NUZAMI-657145 format. One record per residue (C-alpha): residue number from 0; x, y, z. Coordinates in Angstrom, 3 decimals. Layout:
residues N
  pos         X         Y         Z
  NUM         X         Y         Z
...
//
This chain:
residues 237
  pos         X         Y         Z
    0    63.176   116.113    39.563
    1    60.431   114.994    41.987
    2    58.158   117.829    43.070
    3    59.165   117.672    46.749
    4    62.926   117.375    46.106
    5    65.532   120.072    46.665
    6    69.227   119.833    45.710
    7    71.656   122.248    47.381
    8    75.225   122.622    46.128
    9    77.171   123.416    49.302
   10    80.216   124.592    47.323
   11    78.395   127.171    45.208
   12    75.253   127.764    47.260
   13    73.055   127.009    44.255
   14    69.582   125.613    44.947
   15    67.865   123.402    42.392
   16    64.173   122.776    42.964
   17    60.922   122.646    41.056
   18    59.345   125.535    42.974
   19    60.328   129.100    43.841
   20    63.742   129.101    45.548
   21    62.893   132.035    47.801
   22    59.842   130.227    49.142
   23    61.903   127.076    49.681
   24    64.507   129.000    51.686
   25    61.805   130.798    53.643
   26    60.085   127.535    54.566
   27    63.389   125.905    55.559
   28    64.363   128.919    57.681
   29    61.018   129.137    59.443
   30    60.915   125.452    60.354
   31    64.197   125.620    62.300
   32    63.582   126.191    66.039
   33    64.059   129.902    66.651
   34    66.189   129.917    69.827
   35    68.897   127.401    68.777
   36    68.818   128.889    65.269
   37    69.553   132.372    66.642
   38    72.399   131.082    68.808
   39    73.903   129.189    65.861
   40    73.723   132.180    63.508
   41    75.198   134.560    66.090
   42    78.145   132.259    66.715
   43    78.854   131.659    63.023
   44    78.728   135.421    62.390
   45    81.140   136.016    65.282
   46    83.572   133.392    63.962
   47    83.407   134.996    60.522
   48    84.197   138.406    61.997
   49    87.124   136.880    63.866
   50    88.458   135.648    60.524
   51    87.876   139.022    58.858
   52    85.124   137.669    56.607
   53    82.116   139.647    55.473
   54    78.848   138.170    54.129
   55    79.384   136.720    50.665
   56    83.182   136.686    50.899
   57    85.007   133.461    50.129
   58    87.513   132.373    52.818
   59    91.092   133.241    51.898
   60    92.293   129.743    52.698
   61    89.969   128.334    50.023
   62    92.733   129.218    47.555
   63    94.952   126.508    48.974
   64    92.433   124.122    50.521
   65    92.450   120.771    48.718
   66    88.690   120.571    49.218
   67    88.327   123.296    46.588
   68    90.403   121.364    44.030
   69    92.815   124.264    43.722
   70    96.584   124.237    43.827
   71    98.614   127.293    44.771
   72   102.335   126.497    44.910
   73   103.784   127.520    48.248
   74   106.901   126.659    50.178
   75   108.090   127.298    53.703
   76   109.581   130.601    52.495
   77   106.663   131.842    50.361
   78   103.593   133.595    51.711
   79   100.347   134.679    50.126
   80    99.888   138.455    49.895
   81    96.782   138.168    52.058
   82    98.877   136.755    54.915
   83    99.836   140.290    56.008
   84    97.722   143.381    56.521
   85    98.553   146.956    55.592
   86   100.553   147.457    58.803
   87   102.830   144.540    58.034
   88   101.187   142.400    60.711
   89   100.151   138.851    60.001
   90    96.552   138.802    58.837
   91    93.729   137.149    60.720
   92    93.651   133.373    60.849
   93    91.367   131.508    58.440
   94    87.864   130.666    59.541
   95    88.058   128.254    62.477
   96    86.377   125.244    60.892
   97    86.519   123.182    64.095
   98    84.667   125.904    65.963
   99    82.082   126.019    63.166
  100    81.629   122.249    63.387
  101    81.271   122.483    67.152
  102    78.566   125.140    66.722
  103    76.493   122.751    64.644
  104    77.221   119.914    67.072
  105    75.811   121.992    69.925
  106    72.819   122.944    67.785
  107    71.892   119.281    67.341
  108    72.612   118.560    70.994
  109    70.140   121.287    71.922
  110    67.300   119.860    69.833
  111    67.918   116.113    70.258
  112    68.045   116.009    74.046
  113    66.398   112.834    75.362
  114    66.286   111.055    71.996
  115    67.977   108.010    73.533
  116    64.887   107.338    75.666
  117    62.985   106.544    72.476
  118    65.406   103.995    71.065
  119    63.712   100.648    70.554
  120    65.720    97.513    71.316
  121    65.218    95.297    68.239
  122    63.760    91.854    68.769
  123    65.423    88.659    67.598
  124    63.649    88.829    64.259
  125    64.108    92.572    63.755
  126    65.374    92.026    60.202
  127    62.042    90.659    59.060
  128    59.653    91.938    61.725
  129    59.521    95.451    60.300
  130    59.598    96.995    63.769
  131    61.103   100.452    63.939
  132    64.287   101.048    65.923
  133    63.146   104.467    67.074
  134    59.843   105.580    68.550
  135    59.484   108.692    66.400
  136    55.876   109.316    67.416
  137    56.734   109.264    71.111
  138    59.768   111.487    70.571
  139    57.807   114.064    68.573
  140    54.964   114.014    71.093
  141    57.430   114.984    73.826
  142    58.936   117.835    71.777
  143    57.920   121.447    72.277
  144    55.701   123.157    69.732
  145    58.647   125.164    68.391
  146    60.811   122.070    67.882
  147    58.277   119.522    66.616
  148    58.016   120.632    62.932
  149    61.783   120.545    62.400
  150    62.250   117.300    64.320
  151    59.407   115.746    62.347
  152    61.317   116.422    59.136
  153    64.647   115.374    60.645
  154    63.615   111.961    61.982
  155    62.159   111.006    58.601
  156    65.444   111.488    56.736
  157    67.688   108.625    55.676
  158    70.576   110.284    57.506
  159    68.795   110.153    60.868
  160    67.593   106.597    60.265
  161    71.147   105.566    59.420
  162    72.352   107.224    62.634
  163    69.765   105.316    64.683
  164    70.762   102.056    63.026
  165    74.445   102.616    63.782
  166    73.576   103.699    67.314
  167    71.522   100.529    67.892
  168    73.515    97.845    66.081
  169    76.975    98.495    67.502
  170    79.014   100.813    69.672
  171    79.998   103.156    66.870
  172    82.685   105.499    68.230
  173    81.121   108.558    66.624
  174    77.722   107.724    68.102
  175    79.290   107.201    71.525
  176    81.019   110.581    71.210
  177    77.766   112.266    70.217
  178    75.934   110.769    73.194
  179    78.730   111.995    75.484
  180    78.477   115.463    73.929
  181    74.705   115.395    74.353
  182    74.996   114.561    78.052
  183    77.740   117.132    78.666
  184    75.865   119.851    76.779
  185    72.754   119.505    78.927
  186    74.689   119.003    82.181
  187    77.222   121.813    81.865
  188    76.464   125.102    83.586
  189    79.000   126.945    81.411
  190    78.187   127.219    77.679
  191    80.834   126.100    75.200
  192    82.057   127.788    72.035
  193    83.021   131.239    70.837
  194    80.128   132.828    72.716
  195    80.501   130.509    75.703
  196    81.167   131.248    79.325
  197    84.932   130.663    79.410
  198    86.033   132.953    76.561
  199    89.382   134.558    77.391
  200    91.168   137.274    75.440
  201    94.977   137.204    75.494
  202    96.610   140.535    74.668
  203    99.735   140.329    72.524
  204   102.873   142.141    73.681
  205   104.376   142.484    70.203
  206   101.620   144.555    68.618
  207    99.818   141.624    67.004
  208    96.055   141.173    67.279
  209    94.858   139.682    70.575
  210    93.935   136.008    70.709
  211    90.621   134.653    71.936
  212    90.649   131.302    73.717
  213    87.535   129.221    74.251
  214    86.580   125.600    74.856
  215    84.818   123.319    72.375
  216    82.258   120.760    73.446
  217    83.735   118.032    71.264
  218    87.191   118.525    72.783
  219    85.840   118.175    76.305
  220    84.095   114.898    75.482
  221    86.852   113.531    73.239
  222    89.358   114.220    76.017
  223    87.306   112.092    78.385
  224    87.508   109.252    75.854
  225    91.106   109.944    74.785
  226    93.030   112.313    77.123
  227    95.754   112.832    74.506
  228    93.231   114.630    72.278
  229    92.909   117.657    74.588
  230    92.825   120.950    72.693
  231    91.649   124.540    72.989
  232    90.405   126.603    70.106
  233    92.323   129.809    69.397
  234    91.156   132.710    67.272
  235    92.937   135.952    66.357
  236    90.662   138.974    66.515
//
């Protein structure tokens, strides 16, 4: 393995690198901008508490999620034991993966604001001219001191370069959606998400746990593109 390479298994959490793993994690943690990092961690922790998860615990729904290559036979009349708590009430809902995804979406919206101003329109001979499609130096020069180290690593990745290429070559729907989310995130006066400004708790009348309603950034922007996609995230707490 090359000296500067790190392989992370997202399923198991294992880290394979040529240096000390603790130092690698420490460096990765420290390079992330502190304010958006804190907001992201606080929201993920809140979502985990909503789902009844504690640090290190595997989500209950992983037992039946196809992504984990597991198969638990269930029918409309069978229920996992974990579906009910000791009081006979239905247990907390699984971790809200859409809310988790929206948390990371808002994280990237917070650090990539204004990136579109540094897109470079390719010339006629862009295939052979070697000109970059993104003014990385200008973008990094405009970034704050807290953001610049992380952004410097981000813009050099193949993933970001692929994003810029898709954003420049054609009107990729996902890129259009991200740009809409970026604009809405920085224009909205009310924060989105589980810790946002429109969180509403609905008390149950039948003794069940109350439900927490909140808006997701992606739903707001997707609704503007496709009104039929309107949705509101719901979490049992």
